[in-house]
Backbone bond lengths (Angstrom), bond angles and torsions (degrees), N, CA, C in turn:
res aa  C-N    CA-C-N  psi(-1)  N-CA   C-N-CA  omega(-1)  CA-C   N-CA-C  phi
1 M - - - 1.467 - - 1.539 109.16 -
2 A 1.336 115.09 -119.23 1.463 118.69 -176.07 1.513 111.70 -135.55
3 I 1.308 114.02 141.91 1.467 120.11 172.37 1.506 106.35 -92.46
4 R 1.326 116.17 122.67 1.463 120.71 -177.77 1.519 111.60 -99.76
5 P 1.340 116.64 152.98 1.456 119.15 177.35 1.543 110.70 -66.77
6 I 1.323 116.05 140.27 1.476 119.92 178.89 1.500 108.54 -96.99
7 L 1.343 115.72 127.48 1.470 121.21 178.73 1.540 110.15 -69.10
8 V 1.315 114.70 146.74 1.477 121.20 178.58 1.524 107.37 -123.42
9 I 1.350 114.81 147.18 1.463 117.33 176.66 1.519 108.11 -59.41
10 P 1.296 120.79 145.45 1.484 128.89 14.96 1.548 113.73 -94.83
11 D 1.314 121.25 26.74 1.475 121.88 -179.04 1.535 108.76 -53.06
12 A 1.328 117.11 124.96 1.465 124.45 -174.43 1.525 112.17 -62.75
13 R 1.345 118.44 -26.59 1.468 120.22 -179.39 1.512 112.14 -63.57
14 L 1.335 116.70 -24.27 1.480 119.86 178.43 1.525 111.55 -71.93
15 R 1.329 117.95 -11.76 1.475 121.81 -179.91 1.511 112.22 -107.40
16 A 1.339 118.12 6.96 1.461 121.63 -177.79 1.526 110.97 -93.64
17 V 1.323 116.13 153.73 1.444 122.63 174.45 1.506 108.40 -87.68
18 C 1.345 116.53 131.73 1.461 121.89 -174.85 1.529 112.45 -86.39
19 D 1.333 114.02 155.75 1.459 121.84 -179.15 1.520 110.37 -86.85
20 P 1.341 116.42 146.96 1.485 119.16 175.13 1.528 111.33 -64.30
21 I 1.300 115.85 153.42 1.460 121.22 174.89 1.508 107.60 -91.54
22 I 1.331 115.24 128.36 1.481 121.07 -176.12 1.522 111.61 -79.74
23 A 1.321 117.55 -42.63 1.480 120.02 -177.92 1.511 109.60 -142.50
24 V 1.344 115.64 145.21 1.455 121.82 175.05 1.515 106.77 -86.03
25 D 1.361 115.32 90.50 1.465 120.89 -177.35 1.543 109.29 -110.56
26 D 1.322 116.11 -174.37 1.468 120.60 -178.58 1.518 111.84 -60.22
27 E 1.326 116.93 -35.18 1.484 120.76 179.83 1.537 109.95 -62.75
28 I 1.323 116.32 -43.86 1.476 120.52 -179.53 1.527 110.46 -69.23
29 K 1.336 117.64 -38.32 1.459 120.94 178.78 1.554 109.23 -66.05
30 A 1.322 117.61 -38.15 1.490 120.78 178.28 1.539 108.84 -68.22
31 L 1.320 117.50 -40.72 1.464 120.73 177.72 1.532 110.50 -60.49
32 A 1.339 116.92 -44.39 1.473 120.41 178.85 1.521 110.99 -60.21
33 K 1.327 117.51 -42.41 1.463 121.94 178.46 1.520 111.01 -63.53
34 D 1.353 116.35 -45.94 1.464 119.86 176.44 1.521 111.46 -59.35
35 M 1.336 116.22 -43.28 1.460 120.17 -179.41 1.530 110.93 -62.68
36 L 1.319 117.01 -42.95 1.479 118.35 178.05 1.503 110.76 -64.72
37 D 1.343 118.77 -43.63 1.463 121.25 178.08 1.533 109.79 -59.53
38 T 1.312 117.01 -43.02 1.484 122.09 -180.00 1.524 110.35 -63.19
39 M 1.341 115.81 -46.07 1.473 120.71 -178.95 1.537 111.53 -62.47
40 Y 1.330 116.12 -46.12 1.488 119.93 179.80 1.526 110.09 -63.43
41 D 1.309 117.60 -37.82 1.478 121.78 -178.33 1.525 111.59 -69.46
42 A 1.320 117.44 -30.29 1.491 121.41 -169.60 1.533 115.96 -58.40
43 P 1.290 125.97 -46.12 1.444 128.19 -13.90 1.522 110.99 -88.72
44 G 1.334 115.52 151.34 1.451 121.21 177.77 1.529 110.36 -145.56
45 I 1.359 115.15 177.78 1.454 119.12 178.94 1.523 112.09 -110.74
46 G 1.346 116.93 -6.11 1.472 120.01 179.15 1.508 108.55 -157.92
47 L 1.352 114.60 153.71 1.460 120.77 178.52 1.523 107.36 -153.85
48 A 1.325 115.88 136.65 1.480 121.21 175.98 1.519 108.69 -109.90
49 A 1.344 117.03 150.27 1.447 121.23 -175.87 1.534 114.74 -54.02
50 P 1.337 119.61 -40.13 1.463 116.47 179.41 1.528 114.17 -62.46
51 Q 1.311 117.89 -20.42 1.454 120.42 177.87 1.529 111.63 -69.73
52 V 1.327 117.66 -17.98 1.467 120.70 174.08 1.530 109.33 -112.34
53 G 1.335 116.61 20.74 1.456 121.79 173.15 1.534 115.84 79.16
54 V 1.332 117.02 14.56 1.451 120.39 178.74 1.531 107.80 -108.23
55 M 1.330 116.26 118.60 1.445 120.17 -173.05 1.539 111.75 -89.94
56 K 1.322 114.52 60.00 1.476 122.62 -179.78 1.520 109.29 -125.69
57 R 1.338 116.24 153.69 1.455 122.20 -176.98 1.532 110.21 -85.87
58 I 1.329 115.69 80.17 1.476 122.24 175.86 1.517 108.13 -144.94
59 V 1.336 115.55 138.56 1.468 121.17 175.08 1.518 107.96 -134.01
60 V 1.333 114.47 154.07 1.460 121.04 174.18 1.537 107.70 -128.13
61 M 1.344 114.94 151.79 1.454 119.04 175.82 1.527 109.49 -156.39
62 D 1.305 114.86 160.72 1.467 121.60 175.92 1.509 107.45 -157.23
63 L 1.318 116.16 110.45 1.447 121.19 -176.57 1.548 112.87 -101.32
64 A 1.318 116.91 14.58 1.450 120.54 -179.93 1.535 109.04 -64.75
65 G 1.307 115.19 142.14 1.459 120.34 177.55 1.520 112.01 -72.22
66 E 1.327 115.85 169.95 1.471 121.16 -177.53 1.526 114.01 -57.10
67 D 1.347 116.02 -35.98 1.464 119.56 -177.82 1.523 112.55 -98.86
68 E 1.329 116.41 16.74 1.454 121.04 178.11 1.530 109.69 -111.10
69 P 1.335 118.19 155.71 1.453 119.45 176.82 1.540 109.57 -68.87
70 P 1.338 117.62 150.69 1.482 119.74 178.67 1.520 110.53 -55.22
71 A 1.336 115.44 145.23 1.460 121.22 178.07 1.530 108.05 -135.31
72 P 1.348 117.62 64.98 1.449 120.61 -176.47 1.527 112.92 -63.13
73 L 1.307 114.96 140.95 1.458 122.02 177.86 1.556 106.75 -127.28
74 V 1.327 116.86 126.08 1.444 122.33 179.11 1.531 106.31 -118.42
75 M 1.352 114.84 127.07 1.444 120.74 -179.89 1.545 109.12 -121.53
76 I 1.325 115.52 120.99 1.450 121.93 178.74 1.512 108.41 -107.05
77 N 1.343 115.48 132.16 1.481 122.18 -178.01 1.544 111.08 51.91
78 P 1.343 117.85 45.89 1.460 119.91 -176.72 1.524 110.47 -69.93
79 E 1.320 113.63 150.47 1.467 121.02 178.97 1.532 108.31 -148.17
80 I 1.302 117.34 128.37 1.471 120.67 176.36 1.525 107.00 -80.90
81 T 1.318 115.80 122.33 1.468 120.87 -177.46 1.524 112.12 -98.63
82 A 1.350 117.57 -17.89 1.452 120.36 178.89 1.527 109.50 -156.06
83 F 1.316 114.15 144.61 1.468 121.99 175.58 1.537 108.56 -115.51
84 G 1.314 116.95 139.87 1.465 120.22 174.67 1.524 110.07 -71.53
85 E 1.321 116.23 165.02 1.470 119.68 -177.56 1.521 111.96 -85.46
86 E 1.337 117.06 -28.17 1.471 118.82 -179.10 1.521 110.71 -73.50
87 I 1.313 116.09 145.14 1.466 122.85 179.27 1.512 107.90 -110.69
88 Q 1.339 117.40 141.25 1.461 121.01 172.64 1.524 108.47 -126.34
89 V 1.314 114.11 152.27 1.461 121.83 177.10 1.514 106.71 -108.14
90 T 1.330 116.18 123.74 1.472 121.48 -177.23 1.504 108.86 -134.71
91 E 1.349 115.95 143.44 1.453 119.37 174.24 1.526 108.18 -75.57
92 E 1.337 116.32 125.99 1.465 121.46 -179.84 1.506 109.89 -119.06
93 G 1.320 113.55 151.31 1.442 122.78 171.60 1.485 108.26 -135.01
94 C 1.308 118.50 176.45 1.462 121.26 -177.32 1.512 109.41 -153.15
95 L 1.348 116.97 135.97 1.442 121.04 179.65 1.533 111.39 -63.10
96 S 1.308 118.03 -22.82 1.488 121.48 178.53 1.510 112.29 -90.24
97 I 1.348 116.33 -0.66 1.482 121.82 173.48 1.536 105.46 -136.23
98 P 1.327 115.58 68.88 1.446 119.73 -168.39 1.557 114.94 -60.94
99 E 1.333 113.25 145.36 1.460 124.18 170.84 1.516 114.39 67.91
100 L 1.321 119.57 12.87 1.476 120.99 176.39 1.522 107.96 -120.58
101 Y 1.318 115.95 138.40 1.447 122.97 -178.91 1.518 108.59 -134.94
102 Y 1.333 116.13 135.28 1.455 120.95 179.41 1.517 109.21 -140.35
103 E 1.330 115.05 153.64 1.462 120.61 176.34 1.535 108.91 -79.11
104 V 1.356 114.81 133.73 1.459 121.44 -178.10 1.541 107.59 -131.42
105 E 1.331 115.14 140.42 1.464 121.00 174.36 1.520 110.31 -93.08
106 R 1.330 115.79 129.33 1.490 120.36 176.67 1.535 107.10 -146.01
107 P 1.347 116.25 158.52 1.468 118.89 170.86 1.540 109.81 -57.09
108 S 1.353 115.02 142.55 1.452 118.86 -174.52 1.525 112.42 -85.82
109 S 1.334 117.95 -4.14 1.462 119.81 175.87 1.539 109.06 -147.17
110 V 1.339 114.51 149.77 1.461 121.54 178.00 1.525 109.87 -143.98
111 T 1.307 115.82 160.38 1.454 122.63 166.24 1.522 106.01 -116.38
112 V 1.328 115.63 128.51 1.465 120.19 -177.51 1.523 109.84 -124.22
113 K 1.327 114.52 138.57 1.464 121.39 176.54 1.516 107.76 -112.96
114 Y 1.335 118.21 133.36 1.459 121.10 -178.56 1.526 110.10 -156.37
115 T 1.325 115.43 171.22 1.451 122.07 173.98 1.522 107.46 -104.36
116 D 1.352 117.43 136.54 1.445 120.10 177.94 1.529 111.39 -92.59
117 L 1.321 118.11 -178.52 1.448 121.28 -175.59 1.534 114.13 -68.33
118 D 1.354 116.47 -14.24 1.459 119.93 175.22 1.524 112.12 -91.41
119 G 1.366 116.10 4.05 1.460 120.49 178.27 1.533 112.06 82.76
120 Q 1.335 117.03 9.01 1.463 120.98 -179.70 1.531 110.44 -88.60
121 E 1.348 115.94 140.95 1.466 119.70 175.20 1.510 108.86 -80.96
122 V 1.323 116.26 133.59 1.477 122.41 -176.69 1.531 107.50 -126.57
123 T 1.326 115.46 140.72 1.480 121.16 170.05 1.504 105.12 -119.08
124 K 1.339 115.16 129.46 1.466 120.45 -174.84 1.516 109.50 -133.15
125 D 1.334 116.70 133.13 1.442 122.60 170.77 1.508 108.22 -92.64
126 A 1.313 117.37 135.12 1.446 121.38 -178.49 1.534 109.54 -136.33
127 D 1.321 114.67 147.01 1.478 118.24 173.63 1.536 109.49 -139.74
128 G 1.318 114.61 173.73 1.461 119.95 178.82 1.512 113.81 59.91
129 R 1.329 114.37 -135.75 1.470 121.39 -174.97 1.546 112.48 -60.62
130 L 1.340 116.46 -39.63 1.446 120.30 179.63 1.529 110.63 -64.52
131 A 1.318 117.66 -41.93 1.477 120.57 178.12 1.518 111.48 -61.04
132 V 1.324 116.01 -41.36 1.470 120.45 178.87 1.516 109.81 -64.73
133 C 1.342 117.33 -47.15 1.468 122.28 -179.79 1.541 110.53 -58.59
134 I 1.323 116.40 -44.08 1.472 120.84 179.86 1.530 109.97 -60.75
135 Q 1.328 117.35 -46.61 1.450 121.30 -179.71 1.543 111.34 -62.86
136 H 1.326 115.60 -43.86 1.466 121.37 179.88 1.531 110.56 -60.81
137 E 1.339 117.36 -50.49 1.466 120.35 -177.74 1.524 112.82 -68.61
138 L 1.330 118.47 -39.63 1.464 120.08 178.65 1.517 111.28 -66.63
139 D 1.340 118.28 -32.27 1.466 120.52 174.21 1.525 110.34 -56.03
140 H 1.334 116.97 -39.60 1.481 120.24 -179.41 1.507 111.47 -56.46
141 L 1.320 117.44 -34.49 1.454 121.41 -176.12 1.550 111.99 -68.77
142 D 1.318 114.50 -17.13 1.476 120.75 178.67 1.517 112.23 -112.54
143 G 1.334 116.96 16.79 1.447 121.55 177.07 1.537 115.25 73.16
144 V 1.315 115.55 21.06 1.487 122.05 179.93 1.520 108.46 -103.38
145 L 1.333 116.23 134.36 1.465 122.13 177.67 1.514 109.26 -112.51
146 Y 1.312 117.33 155.05 1.463 120.19 -177.49 1.538 112.44 -60.81
147 I 1.347 115.91 -26.69 1.483 117.00 178.26 1.523 112.38 -68.34
148 D 1.323 117.15 -14.31 1.483 120.37 176.38 1.512 112.54 -67.90
149 Y 1.342 116.92 -15.60 1.458 122.41 178.36 1.536 112.44 -90.62
150 L 1.340 116.08 -3.67 1.460 120.75 -179.09 1.516 110.01 -86.74
151 S 1.329 116.11 171.07 1.459 120.43 174.27 1.535 108.30 -62.34
152 R 1.302 117.33 156.37 1.464 121.34 -179.61 1.538 109.66 -58.01
153 L 1.334 117.86 -40.73 1.456 122.10 -178.06 1.531 110.66 -60.31
154 K 1.349 117.12 -51.23 1.470 120.91 -179.13 1.520 110.33 -62.81
155 R 1.340 117.58 -45.18 1.465 121.43 -179.46 1.511 111.14 -61.21
156 D 1.334 117.43 -45.19 1.468 120.40 -179.91 1.523 110.47 -62.20
157 R 1.319 117.83 -39.20 1.449 122.35 179.18 1.529 111.32 -60.65
158 V 1.344 115.49 -44.80 1.478 120.91 179.19 1.524 109.56 -63.17
159 I 1.327 116.16 -47.76 1.483 120.01 -177.12 1.527 109.59 -62.99
160 K 1.306 117.99 -42.58 1.482 121.85 179.52 1.529 110.28 -60.56
161 K 1.318 116.92 -43.06 1.479 121.20 -178.82 1.530 110.15 -60.71
162 F 1.336 116.72 -45.77 1.487 120.22 -177.99 1.510 111.39 -75.18
163 D 1.320 119.29 -32.11 1.474 121.92 173.44 1.519 110.31 -59.18
164 K 1.334 115.78 -46.78 1.490 121.39 178.97 1.527 110.06 -60.85
165 A 1.311 117.68 -45.18 1.456 121.87 -179.07 1.512 110.29 -62.47
166 A 1.317 117.09 -40.22 1.482 120.92 179.84 1.536 110.34 -66.29
167 K 1.302 116.82 -38.91 1.467 120.82 179.50 1.553 109.81 -67.14
168 R 1.322 116.12 -40.79 1.483 119.37 176.93 1.519 111.29 -63.06
169 A 1.335 116.24 -42.55 1.475 121.08 -179.16 1.526 111.22 -65.30
170 A 1.328 115.65 -33.22 1.471 120.85 -178.58 1.547 110.61 -75.15
171 G 1.300 115.72 -15.30 1.470 119.18 177.97 1.479 111.61 97.00
């Protein structure tokens, strides 16, 4: 399909709340394919629609290792229905905040409900890396970035750096 450009902060679309998807039609299936192609090309392990400028509630991810076959996961209108009580600290990065990684605290397990590409409702329990990835990508659908979990000082430093870069790029 097509590799789409990935938005980078401070693009305002990354802070917007996305609209639900009404039907899993050919347009949504093509978007999912483009998003997977874009994510693999980046390379990344997850991508949310607003990161490619589409304000819809869809995320893609693939946590397969380098020597494993691809295991793409597409979640339409995903919603976390339960969080585990244990917390884990994991280093996170984001394709919309390139080349920066910070430790973030999140619940180590979640239950997520979503619609798949066949229009079927799925409930999935996830823990570890998959749970973190789900939380990170679903945050994007509500305009939340992983840097929002950092201290104000660290977050402000990141935002200032990307604001400066955007001003330089604009001329």
